[in-house]
C-alpha positions as CSV (number, residue, x, y, z in Angstrom):
1,X,0.0,0.2,0.0
2,X,1.5,3.6,-0.9
3,X,1.5,6.5,1.0
4,X,-1.2,9.3,0.3
5,X,-0.3,12.4,-1.0
6,X,-1.6,13.9,2.0
7,X,0.7,12.0,4.2
8,X,3.4,12.7,2.2
9,X,3.1,16.2,2.4
10,X,2.7,16.2,6.1
11,X,5.8,14.1,6.4
12,X,7.6,16.7,4.2
13,X,6.5,19.9,6.1
14,X,7.5,18.0,9.6
15,X,11.2,17.4,7.9
16,X,11.3,21.0,6.8
17,X,10.7,22.1,10.3
18,X,13.0,19.7,11.9
19,X,15.8,20.8,9.4
20,X,15.3,24.4,10.3
21,X,12.3,25.6,7.9
22,X,14.7,27.6,5.4
23,X,17.7,27.3,3.1
24,X,21.0,26.6,4.6
25,X,22.5,28.7,2.2
26,X,20.6,32.1,1.6
27,X,17.7,31.8,4.3
28,X,15.1,31.5,1.8
29,X,12.2,30.2,3.7
30,X,9.4,29.7,0.8
31,X,8.0,26.0,1.6
32,X,7.3,25.5,-2.2
33,X,10.9,26.6,-3.3
34,X,12.6,24.4,-0.7
35,X,14.7,21.2,-1.9
36,X,16.0,18.5,0.3
37,X,19.8,17.8,-0.7
38,X,21.8,14.8,0.4
39,X,25.2,16.6,1.6
40,X,27.0,13.4,0.5
41,X,25.7,14.1,-3.3
42,X,24.0,10.8,-3.4
43,X,20.7,9.0,-2.1
44,X,23.0,6.5,-0.3
45,X,23.7,7.5,3.1
46,X,26.4,5.6,5.2
47,X,26.1,2.8,2.9
48,X,22.4,2.2,3.2
49,X,20.1,2.4,0.5
50,X,16.4,1.3,0.4
51,X,16.1,0.0,-3.2
52,X,12.4,-1.2,-2.6
53,X,9.2,0.8,-2.9
54,X,8.7,3.3,-5.6
55,X,7.8,7.2,-5.7
56,X,6.7,9.0,-2.4
57,X,7.3,5.7,-0.3
58,X,10.7,5.5,-1.6
59,X,11.6,9.2,-1.2
60,X,10.3,9.3,2.7
61,X,12.6,6.1,3.1
62,X,15.3,8.2,1.9
63,X,14.8,11.2,3.6
64,X,14.7,9.4,6.9
65,X,17.9,7.4,6.5
66,X,19.3,10.7,5.3
67,X,17.9,12.6,8.4
68,X,19.2,9.8,10.8
69,X,23.0,10.0,9.0
70,X,23.1,13.9,9.3
71,X,23.2,13.9,5.4
72,X,19.9,16.0,5.0
73,X,19.9,19.7,4.6
74,X,17.4,22.3,2.9
75,X,18.3,24.3,0.0
76,X,16.0,26.6,-2.1
77,X,15.8,25.8,-5.6
78,X,18.3,28.3,-6.7
79,X,21.3,27.2,-4.4
80,X,20.3,23.6,-4.9
81,X,20.8,24.1,-8.7
82,X,24.4,25.1,-7.9
83,X,25.4,21.8,-6.2
84,X,27.4,19.7,-8.4
85,X,25.1,16.9,-8.1
86,X,21.9,18.6,-8.7
87,X,19.8,16.9,-11.2
88,X,22.5,14.5,-11.7
89,X,24.1,16.9,-14.2
90,X,27.6,16.7,-12.9
91,X,28.9,17.4,-16.6
92,X,27.2,20.7,-17.1
93,X,28.7,22.8,-14.5
94,X,32.9,23.7,-13.9
95,X,33.8,21.6,-11.1
96,X,34.5,23.4,-8.2
97,X,38.5,22.6,-7.8
98,X,38.6,23.6,-11.7
99,X,37.1,27.0,-11.1
100,X,39.2,27.7,-7.9
101,X,42.4,26.8,-9.8
102,X,41.3,29.1,-13.1
103,X,40.1,31.8,-10.9
104,X,43.4,32.0,-8.5
105,X,45.6,32.1,-12.1
106,X,44.0,35.4,-12.7
107,X,42.8,37.1,-9.4
108,X,43.8,37.4,-5.8
109,X,41.4,36.4,-3.2
110,X,41.2,40.3,-2.6
111,X,39.8,40.8,-6.0
112,X,37.3,37.9,-5.7
113,X,36.0,39.2,-2.4
114,X,35.5,42.6,-4.1
115,X,33.6,41.3,-7.2
116,X,31.4,39.1,-4.9
117,X,30.9,42.1,-2.1
118,X,32.1,39.5,0.4
119,X,34.7,39.3,3.0
120,X,38.3,37.7,1.6
121,X,37.7,34.5,4.3
122,X,34.3,33.9,2.5
123,X,36.1,33.6,-0.8
124,X,38.2,30.7,0.5
125,X,35.2,29.1,2.2
126,X,33.1,29.1,-1.0
127,X,35.9,28.0,-3.6
128,X,36.9,25.2,-1.0
129,X,33.5,24.0,-0.7
130,X,32.9,24.5,2.8
131,X,30.1,27.2,1.9
132,X,27.4,27.1,-0.9
133,X,27.5,29.9,-3.0
134,X,24.3,31.3,-4.5
135,X,23.5,31.4,-8.2
136,X,24.5,35.1,-8.8
137,X,28.0,34.3,-7.2
138,X,28.6,31.5,-9.1
139,X,27.5,33.5,-12.3
140,X,29.9,36.2,-11.5
141,X,32.9,33.7,-11.0
142,X,32.3,31.8,-13.9
143,X,32.1,35.1,-16.1
144,X,35.6,35.7,-14.8
145,X,37.3,32.9,-16.2
C-alpha cells in the first residue's frame, strides 16, 4: 500500500521544520521553493540504500535514512541548482576545484572578494566547498574565467 499525498505532504512539512525551515545557504524560507539535499551528493547514506518501493514511499525512506545519518539539508531551488550533483547533471557545471584553479590564476582572493561583495575569508570558504555559493555568485565567478 502506498502512502497518500496528504500524508506525504505532512511528513515533508515535518522534515522542513526539523531541518530549520529555511535554505541553509541564503535563508529563503518559502516552503514551495525548498528542496531536500543530500550532503554526500547521493541518495545513499552511510552505505544504506532502500531500493524497494516507488515514488513517495521510496523518497520518504531516503529522507528518514539521510536525516538519521545527518546527511540532509534544506536548499532553495536556486542554491540547490548550484550543487555539483543537482539533477544528476554533474557534467553541466564547472567542477569547484577547476573553477578555483582558473580563478586563482587570474585573481587574488581580495579581488574576488571585491567582485562578490564578500569578505576575503568567505571567498576561501566558497572555493574550498565549505560554503555553498548562490546563483549570482556562481555566475559572477564563471564570467571571470
